[in-house]
N, C-alpha and C positions, 0 to 999 in steps of 0.2 A: 321239185319246186326249189326255189331259192330261199335260203333261210340263214339266219345268223346263229352260228354255233360257237359254244364256249370250248376253247381248247385248253385253257389254263390261265393263271393269273395274268391279267392285262393282255390277253391273247384271244381275240374273237375274230371270226372270219365268216363272210357270206359265201356259202358253198351250195352245191346241188345236194338235196336230200330227198329221200322217198316222199312222195306226196302224202299229206295227211288224208285219211279216209274214214268213212263210217266203220266202226268196229262193233257197235252194239245197236240194237233197235231203237234205243232212246237217244242216240247221238244226232248231232247236227254238224254239217260241214260248212265252214264259212270261208269265203274268199276275203282275205284281210285287205282293207283299204287304208287303215291308219293304225299304227301301233307305237306307243310311246316308250321312251327310255325313262325308267323310274330311278329315283335315288337309291332304292333298295336293290336295283340291278347292280349298282356299283359295289355292293358288299361282295357279290359273287365275282364280278369283274376283277376286283382287287385280290381275290383269293382268300377272302375272310370267311368263307363257308366251306361246306363239303360238297359243293356242286361238282357233279361228275363231268369230265371232259366228253365232248360229243353231243351234249344236250342243246336243244334250241331254247334260247332265252325269250323273254317277253310276256308280261302278264297284263298289259294295258291295251286291250284290243277292241277293234270295231271293224265290221265288214258286212258283206252281203251273203245271205244264205244261198248256197248252190245245190245242196242235197240234204234230205232229211231221212232219218231212220224210219222203219216201218211203224214204230210205236209212238212217233212224234205226232201230236194232235194239233197243237196251237200254232207253232211256228211254221211258216210256209216258205217255199223256195221263192226268192226275190225279196224277202224281208231284209231290211237293213237293221242290224242288231249291234248293241253294245254289250260287252261281256264282262261281268264282274270278275275281278282278278281271282277272287276265291270261288272255288268250285263246290257247289252244294248238291246234295241228292234231292232235297225237298221234302223228305219223309222221315228223317231221323229226329230224335227228340230235340236236338239243338236247332235244326232247320225249321221245325215246327214252331219254335219260339222266336224265330226271326234272327237266330244266331248262326247264319249260314257260313260265316267265317270260321266256325268251329264245327263243321260237319263231321259226324262220327263214322261215316261209311266210306267216303271218297278216298281217304288216306289211312288205311288200316294201321292201327298202332299209334296214331296221333290225331288229335282233333284239329282239322283244317287241311284243305288242299288248295293248290293254286297251279296256274300254268307256268311252266319254265322256271321253277323256283326250287332252290335247295331244300331238301327235307320235307317238301310239301306234295309228295306223290310223284308218280312217273309221267305226268302229263307234259307234253311238249308245249313250248311257248309259241306266241303269235308273232314274233319278229320274223315273219315268213310270209309266203304267198297264200298259204292255206292253214286252217286250224280246225282240229277236231274238238267239238264242244260236247262233253258228256252231259246227260240229262238236259237236253236242249230246251225242252219246254220250260224248265225251271230256271235255267241259267241265262237264257237270252232275253234281254230287254229290247223289245221291238220298238224301233224309233219312228217318229212321225214323218210326214211327207217332206218336211223341210230339212231333213237330216243331212243331205248332201251339201247344202249351202252352209250349214253350221257344223260340219263334221268335226272340226278341231275343237268345238265346244263339247259336243256329245261324247267324244272319245275320253274326255276328262271324267266322265261318269264311271269309267272302268275301275278307277282307283282314287286319284288324288283329290277330286272334289268330294266324294263321299268320305274319304279318309279325313280331310280337313274338317268336314262337318261333324264326323264322329268325334274328333278331338273336343269340339265344343259341346257335344252331347255328353261325353264322359265327364267333362268339367261342369256340366249343368248350367251353361250360360243362359241367363234370363235377361229380359229387357231392363235396361238401366245399369247393368253390371259393368264394372271396369275389368278388362281382360288383358293379361300379359301372355304373349306367345313367344316361345323361344324357338327360333329358326325362321328365316325368311326364304327358304327354298320353296319349291312348288307346293308342298303340303302345308307349310306354315302360312303361305300366302292364301291358300284356300281356307285355312282355319280363320284367318283374319276376315276374309270375305264372308265366311259363314257366321262369325261372331256379329258382324254388321247386320247380316240378314236376320239374326235372332234378336236384334235390338240393343246390342251393347252400347253403353254410353261413351266409352273410351276403349280403344284397342291399341295396345302397345306391342310392337314387334322388335325383338332383340336379335341382333346378328352382328357379324363383323364384315360381311360382304356389302360394300357400299352400293353396288349396282342393284342388288336384290332389295336393299332397304329403300332405294328409290322407288321400286315397284310397290312396296308396302305403303309408301306415302301417297302414291297415286290412288290407292284404295281408300284413303282418308285415315289410315292408321298413323300413329306416332312412331317414327322410326328411331330406335335406340341403338346407336353404334357402340358396340362393346369392345372396340379395338383396343381401348386403353384399360379394359378390365373393370370399368366402373358402371357397368350396366345395372347392377343391383341398386346402387345409390340413385341412379336416374329414375328407376321405377318407383322407389320409395319416395322420392321427392315429388313425383307427379301424382302420387296417391296420398299425399299429406302424411307420410310416414306410416300409414296403415297397411299398405300392400294392396294388391289387386284382389277383387272378389273371386276371380277364376283364373286359372293358368293352364296353358297347353304346352306340352312337350312335343315338338315336331322335328327333332334332330336325330336322336337315337344314340347308340353306343359309340359311334365314331365322332362325337362332338369334340371340338378343339378349343383351346384357350387362345388368348391374343397372340401367343407365340407360335400358333399353328401346331401345337403339340396335342396329341390325343389325351383327353381327360374324361373318361367315360361317365363319371358321376357329376360333371360340372353343371349341366343344365338341370338335372334333377334337384341338386342341392340349391341351385339358384332359384328354382321355383319354390322350394320350401321357404327360402328367405324372402321372396317377393310376393307371395300370396298371403293374404291376411289370416289371422286366427279364425278358425272355422271355415275357411275357404276350401275350394275343391280344385283338384288338378286332374287333367285328362292327358294320358300319355299314349300317343300313337307312333312316336319315333320307334324304330326297331331296336329291341334289345334281345340278345340271343342267349340260350342256355349254356353255350360254350363258344369261345373264340380263341382257339389255340395260338393264333398268330398275333394276338394283341400285345402291345408293349407293356400293358398293365397286368400285373400278376393276378389280381382278383378277377379282372374281366376275362382272363383265359378260362376261368371256371364259370363265367356268366354271372359274376357277383359284383356288387358295387359297394363302395364305402358311402352308404346313404345316411344322411343326417336324420335318422329315425327319431332320435330324442327330440329334436326341434319340431319335427313333423307331428309327433305325438303331443308334445307340450302345447302346440298351437291348435290342436283339435282339428287338424285338416283331414280331408278324405281324398281318395284317389280312385280313378278308373283307368284301366289299361287294356291294351290289346289291339289287334288289327280290326279294321272296320268290317262290319257285316254289310257289304255294299248293297245287297238287295233290300236292306231296311230303309235305304235312302234314295236309291238311284231313280225310282219312278217319280217321286215328287220333285226331286232336283231336275229331272228331265223336263218337267212341266215349266219350271222357272226359265229354263233355256228356251223352250218352245215359245213362251210368251214374252221373251226379251226382257225378263226381269234380272237376268244375270248372264254374263258372258265370260266363262272361265278361260276361253282361248286367249285372253289378253296376256296370259303369262307365257304363251308360246313364243320362243325366240327363233326357232328353226324348224322348217319343214323340209325334210331331205329324202332322197331316194333310199330305199333299203340298202342298196349297194354301198352307200356312204356310212353305214352304221359303225364300222370299226373306227373311222375318224371321229364320228360323233361321240362315241364312248370315250375316246381319249380326251377330247376337249371338255366334255361334261365332267369327267373324273377329275380333271385338273382345275375345275371350278373357274374356267376362264371367264373373264368379264363378258357379259352378254349371253352366256350359255345358261339359260334358265330352264327351259323345257323344250325337249326335242321330240318332234313327231316324225316317225319314219313312214314312208309311203311306198309300199311295194308297187311296182309298175311305173313309178314316176321316173322320168328321164333326167330332169334338172330340178334343182331346188326351187320350190315355189315361192318361199319367202324367207328372208333372213333379216332380222332387225336388231 
């Protein structure tokens, strides 16, 4: 099969790899029809993780079931399925609580497993023609009949839509709240969408990329351009000096200041400054336990110079961690099915799998107009570029 393989920093290539196949009776084999490039893929692409050369990338996957293991009962050949990026067993203590992002059995020695991701188990990614899905009955979200017409909507259920929603869940967004979101990338935009779905009175999105802020405005959010470094002041002015009720961190450890220099603690401390006393913060941007190649000495050890004194003094609270996709993907799927939400509006490019190296390069450079890339194994020519 054709698959995108990581060779080293900023070096990925589509090559022939052994076909994915059923390995255990509980497995499902999926022919991939859509697979997204995620912002967290760029951490590996840039060499900021311990990703091993030779592995297949890709954790945002959707496709058609072509084979099932002997112990698979619910999922059938021919089903179209979306696959949560986190792999769960369904029966450990965390999975039973709905915390499938922290499964205790799929990645021995660490809570949490994922496709094609550094440190999250040996599982191959789905930026390929075929993908093995462990514990298929648990991990496959079977899609409705209209899934082909809305494929670029449904594939967002693999990660960024539930992750954006998870940010608002961690922050405790309620009807009537004012919400500030740091990051206008795909997850931040999905958090803005989710905050609106949850009834937020005002949603503010802070970033320095004007093309992405324009997309936030299309959602009805207030775009706050932090290019001059005065984003905190703008948020405080809009909230009458009190700060937002809730805040969402959707950038992570590679956030940059107005000079495009990495400042790992920037968004976290800005959230402490812009969320009101007793407000709550939800953090879904990726922060890692170690980052040896960081220009910041603390970040190399996975540490931040966090304004804990101000955080404590304001009586704020915080929720963190990756999204437990299965806790959200089914009801979010119904919103797509009934045309209540259309997450594909953030898609800027649908490209053949063979163009993945070029897509990674452009996405990594944050080129204007490169917001969300969907790769299509089997596609000969780009379907859409806007």
